[in-house]
N, C-alpha and C positions, 0 to 999 in steps of 0.2 A: 401505418396503417393497422387495422384489426389482429391480423395474422404474421406480424412480423417474422416473427421465430418460425414458421412452417413454410412462407412460397418464400420464392426462387427470383429476384427479379435481375435481369441483367440485357445489359444492350452492347454491342460489338462496336469497335473502333477499330480501321483499317490502314495499315500505314506499308509502306513499300521499302522494301531493304535492297543491299546494294546490286542482288541479281533481279531487282524488278518482281519478284513473287510478295505476292500480301501475305502478311502476318496480321492474324488478329489477337487483341487484345480484349479481353471481358470486362467492361464499365457497370461501375454498381455508384449508386447514389448516397448522399448524405447531406443533411443540414447542421448535426451535431459532429464536435472532433469525438470523444469518445466512444468507443465501440466496445462489443463484446463478441470474442471469438469461441469456438467451441474445439475441444478435442476429443472424439471418442464421447461427445458428450458432455464432458465438460465443463463448465464458463471459466473464462476472465475475462474480466474487464479493465482491465489495466492497459489497453491499448489506446493510442492518441492519433487522428490524421493528423499526417503535417506533410500538408502538398510542398515544401519547401526542402525534404531531404527526397532530393534523386538516386536512387530508389531508396523508400522508407521499408527496410526488410526484418519481418516479425521470423525468428527462430522457432521452428517445431520439433520437436522430438522425433524421431523416427527411426523406425528399421524398413530392412527390406520389403515385409507385409506390407508395411503401410498403417498410416489412420485416418479415420475421418476428420476432415477440416472444418471448418464451415464460422463463415465471417458475417456477424450482423452490425449493421448500421440503425440509425432511426428509420431509414427510408427503404431500406435494402437488405439481401443478403447474397451470399453466393459459398458454393462449397465445394470441395476439392477430395480428392486421395492424394495426400502426402508423404511420400517415401523419402527415405535416407538419401540425400543428394541431390533430391529434386530442386527443383527452381523455378516458381510458379510468380509470374506476374497479373496485375489488374490495378484498371484505374479506377478510384474513388472520387468522383464529383465531388467536392465541397460545396454548397450554398448556390449552386448551379455554375460559378466560375471557375474554382481551385481545383486543376487534377492533380492526385497524389497517386503517384508510380509506385503503388504496394509491391512487395517482393514476399513470397514467403519460400523460406530454405527449409528442409529437412535434415535435421544434424543427430549427429549420435546422441545417446543420451547425455544427461548435463550432471547428473548424482549416481553419489556408489556407495551404499549404505552398506558395505561390509556385514558379516555374521555377527563380528566382536563388535562392530560398534552398534549394533542394534543391542545385543547383549548388554552393553556398557549404559544404553542409553534409555530403552525401555522403562515406560510408567514414571520418569524422572522430569524433573524440568529444570533448564536451564538458566542460570540469571550470571551474566558476564559484562564486563565492558573490556571487549577483544580490542586488542593493540593495536594493530594497522588501522581499526575501524576509530581509536582514539586522535592516529596520525590525521585522517580525513578532515574529523569532525575539527581537528585545530586548524588545518589549513583553512577549512570553509570559517571558522571562525574569526579569522584574519584579513578574511577577503574583503576586498569593499563592499559588499550586497550582506557581508557576515556581519559587519560593524553596524548595520543597521534593522536587518529583518530580525525582529524578535521573535516570530516564529519557527524559522530556521535554527536560529543559535538563542538560547537565555543567557540574557546581557545581562542581569543581577546580580551574580553570583560573586563567591570572593575567587572562587576557581578561574572565571572569566576572567578577572581582572589579572590573575597570574598568566594566564594564558597569553594576554595580548601583549604585558611586561617582560614575558620572554621569549615570544616569539615577533612578534613585530618590528623589529631589528631585521627578522627573516623576509619581509613581505613582497622584495623586489625578485628572489629567486623564483629561476625560469617554471618552477611548480606553480607558484603563484601568479603567475601571468595566465596558464592554463585554466587552472581555477579561477580565475576573474572573467576569462574568455568562457565559460562554461556555466559560472552561475553569475549573470549581470543585470544590471538597470534595474531599481525598485521602482513599481508603478506612483507615481507624484503623489496620487490620493491616498492611497494606504503604506507606503514605504515596504509594503512586501515584494519581495522579485517574482516577477511575471510568469507564467506557468509552463515554461520551456525550462527554464532555470529551476523550478524545480524539480522537475522529470530530472533532470542531471544531477542534484543534488541527490536525490533520492537512489542513481545510480550508485553514483561515487560512495556512498556511505553504508548502502545494503552491501553492493558486493563486496566492498573492504570487510565485511566479514567471511568470506570465504580464503583468505589470506592470513599469513603469519610471517614472520621474520625468522631465517633459517638463522645457522652461527656465525653467519660472514654477515650477518645484517641486510641481507638480500630477501626482499617480500616475495614470497612461492605462496603459488596453489596448495592451498592444506589438503587437496586429494578428494575432497569430502564429498562439497557441493563446489563445482566450478563458476557459476553463475547466479547470483544470491538475486539482484537484483531483478525488475521488472524486465518483460522484451524491448521494450522503448525506453530510452537506448540502449544501447548494447553496452560493455563491460567497460566502463570508464577508468576503472582502476587498471585492468588486463593493458587497456592502452598505453597509459601514461606512468606504469608501474616504475620505469626507471628514473622518471623524473621526480617522483614520490618519494622513493630510494635517497636519493642525492639530498633532497631536502630534509631528510631524516636525519642522513649524515651529516651534513653541515650545521644543523641546528641543535646537534645534540640531543634528538627526541626521545632516545630510547631511556636516557638519562632520566630526562624530566617523568617520563613515564617509571619507570622505576623507583622516584624519590613519592611518588604520589599514591605510590601502590597500596599501601594503608588506610587513604582518604576513599580509594574507590571501593576497597573491599568492607569501608564502613558503610557506602551507600548501598551495595548489595544487599548486605545485611536487613537497614531498614526496608527494600524494597520488599524481600521475602517475606517482611513482619505485618507490611500494611496490603500485599500481594498474594493472598491463599489461591494458589491458581488450583491448586488439587479442589480443592471444592466449588472454585465457578465451573472444572469440566465436570466434575459427579453433577450438580446442578444442571448444565447444560445437557448432559448426556440424557438423564430421567426426562426432561421436558422434548427432546429431538429424539427422532429415531436413525440416531447418527455417532458411531464411537468414533475417537478419535484419538491417536497417539502419543507422540510426544511433543512439548515445548521448550522452544527456544526463547529466549526474551537479551536482546542486546541492546542496550543503552549508551548514553554519553553524558558526564554532568553538564554539555556544552548544549544539549537539543533541548530544543524551544516545545511548540506545540506539534512540529513535523512531524505525524508517526507512519508510518508503513507498514504491514506484514506481506507475508509470502511462504508458500508451503510447498511442501518438496515429499517425493514418491518413490521409493525402490524398495525392492525384494521386500515386498508386503509390510512397509515400514513407511509411517506418514509421520511428517517433523514442520509443524510452523515453525517461522522465526519471524516475531516480533524485532521492529526498530522503533523504539521511544524514546519520553524522558524519564528522567529520576524520577522519586517518590520522595517525597516533601513529607514531613509531620506539620501542620499548621498549629500553632498555640492556639488558636482563636475557636478550635473545634474541637468535640473529644474524641475519644481513640474509635469510635463507631462512624463518625461522620467523616475522620480523614482518612478511615478504610476505606468507604463508600468513596469519596474522592478521587483517591488514588487508584485504587483495584478498577472504575470506570477504565480506566484509560485500558487497563491488558485488557479487562472483559470483554470493550465492544471492538476490541482488535481478536480475542480468540472465535468471540461467537459470528463475524463473517466466517467461519467455518462448518457452522451450523445453520444459519440463516440464508446465507447464498442457495445452496443446494434447493434446499424447499425454495425461495423465490423462482429457483431455473422451473418450477414446474407450473409458476405460473408469470411467465415472461409475455403473453400476451396480454392476459388480465389487466399485469402493471404498465404494461404499455399506455394500455385504452383507459386508465383510471387517472395516470398521471399524465395524459399529454400532455397539458398547459403546464409547461413547468414553472412560470410565472405565478401559478398558487401556490408554489411549494417551493422554492428558493428564492433569493433574493442577490443577484447576479453583481451587487456592488460591494458584497462582504468578499474578502479574500481567502480564493482556494476552493470556492464552491464552482466555479469553470469547473474544475474537473468532476465535477458529478452532470455530467451533460446528456444523458439518458433519463427515461422515467425508471429504468431496472439502476440501478446505480444511486439514485435520488432515495427510491421507494428501500433501497438496502442500508442506505444510512441512518433513515429514519427509524429502521426496524431494529438495527444492530444496537441503536442507543436506549429506544424504548423496552426492547428486551431485560435491560440490566434494572428498569423498575421493579417487574415483578423477583427477579433475582434477592435485590434488596427487600422487598416484603416480606421473603422467607426467610431473612437470615440475619433483621435488626428488627428495635423497636420502633411504633409507629414516628414517635415524637422525632427521633434522629432520621428518620425517613423522609418528614416534614420539613427537615432544615435542608437537607439535602437536595430532593426532589429538583424546587424551585435554582438552585446553582445550576444544574444539568440541563432544565430547560433555559433558563438566560441565554446558558453559554450556546447551548444549539440555536437558538433563535437570533439575539442580539450578535453574537460575533460570529458565527458559523452561517448564519443566513438562511441555516432551513425554518420559513418562517411560520409555518403552522404545529412544531414539534410540539408544544405543549398540548394541542388541542389532539393531536394524535396521542401522546404518550399516555393524559390523561382517559382518552377511551380504551387505550389496551389493557391500563390500570383497571377500570371499570371491568371490562371481561373477563380479565385474569381473579379477580376477587369472584364476580359471580361464580366463577366453574374455573378455580384452580389446576382442575387436571382434568380443562380440557385438551383437549386433542390437536395439537400442532397446526393441522391443515385445517381444523375450526375456526381455529383462532385468525390464521393468515385469513382468509374466506371474509370471514367477521371484519377484518380491519380494512380489505379488499372493498367491502362492500361501502364502506364508511367513507372512505377515502373518494367512490364514487360519488358519492352525496353532496360534499365539499364543491 
């Protein structure tokens, strides 16, 4: 519908309770599993409709005064004021057959950025291989699907072989039984895990970064960001940390981690050389009317191509945490092309913080010009089903395409012409964004014509082009 972001469509189901009194629960409709929800006007697209989860619980930070909450599907929307300790239920009918009981729960705030923490981190870029995060990635690597899925786990390195040699004797530990339950079943046609397994994978590796080991080898909350993963599913590290602790002790993981500290330090140095985050932020803040605070990059030598990002705010301080793969220097390319190849990964995570807020102003138009999703994505490609609505598809096109003007402002044309086809091929043939080359070349043309063009004008020109397709 053209006015998806503005209209409120709902119906009501009636049920009988034990006392034979009617209780009404609102019902909205959806065809796509991915949705967008808004808290005080700020969009979040990391929620998927899951009828098999009853109820599918979405935690919303609030207080006694409450926050404005809006839940938007590709067909419908619903709005509430959510206060701390509120529990609000409604149904989402998916594809006119499956009913997902969705529960919104108002919870206390998730983040505590103290004045001391802000002073220590303001304006700095943190790059790290956290210990509990590495533990989780090792367990994923020796899982049944982790030994097959090259997007989830990089299967090509000497470090990966060391991990298998050292930890496979513990593959029958109870912690591994749980990991194999959470991350199961490759698709026969691709070898990649199904999407629900990826959501669990993201919960494991992202939330692990909010924990550390104490002096008794217990896994404890670091007290800064309690839940670092997406809202769906819950915090799987908190739920299962006792058996993860036991796996760590049984395998002597902490000894393994300590013995590889120099290797981790080398990877961090390479990452810093190939990813000038300060230059990326400076360029983005010039082009977009947005300022952003602190960036924290977390990675593991074991992560393949499965990247994610989340952002957190408290006490006037904003932090984006990126969960990505390591950076490698490829011998077949010069230093400039290597920087473009490697920086693209972190740039396209950072610039979601700039692209998405502008896209929020054009939701209705985006929904209209990309309503025929089959023109823009190939659903046979692994992972593309995670971009199930026009908003998420457009944002992925734009976040990658915006990297091209950054490159033109930073590197020589000959090196750019080596890199751009690499990115376009990856987006179209590996990731399934089938019109990315055309989209990217159009944006490059517009940028070259007017490098100082207002970002809103650039958006409007690209949306005009999308409509013509």
